[in-house]
C-alpha positions, 0 to 999 in steps of 0.5 A: 493530540490524535491516536494517529499522531501519537502512534506516528510519534512513537513508531517512527523513531522506533522504526528508524532504530530497528530498520535503518530505513533509507528513503528516496524521493520523498519530495514526489509525495504532494504535501496536501490533496488527494494522492494514491500511493501504489506500492509493491508488496513483499511483507506484512510489514509494508503497510506499517513502514510506508505510512511511517516513512511518508511525509503525511498520513496514509490510509491503507486497507486492512482485513477485518481480522486484524481488528478482532484478534484476542490476547496481547498480540491481537490488541497490539495489532488492533491498536497499531492498525487504528493508530496508522489509520488502517480501514478494516474491510471484509475480504472475498468476492466482487462485492467486498472488493467494490466496497473496499474501493468505495471506502478508499475513494471516500478517503481521496474525496476528503483530500487524503492519501491512500495506499494500495498494493495493486498485486492484491497480496504479498509476493511469496517469491519476490517477483512483481506480479501483474496489477489488479485494476482497482488502483486504476479505478481509483485514479480515474474515479478520483482524478488523484495522482498516483505515486509509485512506491517500491519497498525493499528489504521487508521480505527479509525482516518479516517474511511470510509466516514469521510472527514478528519482525527482526532488525534489518535495513529497509529502502523506500523509494517514491517515484514521480506522480503519474496522472490518468484521465478517461481517453475518448475512443478507449473502453473503460476496461482497456483504460484501467488495464493500461493505466494499471500496467503503467503503474506497475512498470513504474513500480518495477523501475523503482524496485528492480524486481523480476516481473511475473506474467500472471496475477498473484494467487490471493488464496495463498497469503493471508 
């Protein structure tokens, strides 16, 4: 049995007790084949909760520092990230961002599920920020459907700056898959922007969050 399977077996029942998750629309996640899960981002906890509540393994990108920590906490985070199939990446700059997308594309080309937060970083005020077009780059390059996901309650369980989560209630909503394809006569940049805006609108319809007209500041949240 793989470490990923063992991790899910251990953490899934624990999360059921600690967070009493309510999961809606699980049937929208294809049981096989490439799929992109595009979710809002309110807490560090999001990238743990979504894979545990999704009916198939989901890979997320995670900053490389999560895999290099020391002491008990560092080892714990590293084991959790490995067990949840997180992919370590270096942050910062266009090259790092492109390399991250290419790693994600590899997951999809192998028929896997990949999770992404189009806002790029956690919202510090609860609003839903504009999506960055990496999610559309993936969708158009892979042809994979995009399942919008809303996670609610994780910002109260583990807000920005909190060391450990506390018990609470979480809701996860999966929306109907969206599909995107290149459109004749429309530039690549415009197609990516439109697809990203459509994805964010679907996430907002699930989450009910107030929207922000600008992008989240990636420098504010680690």
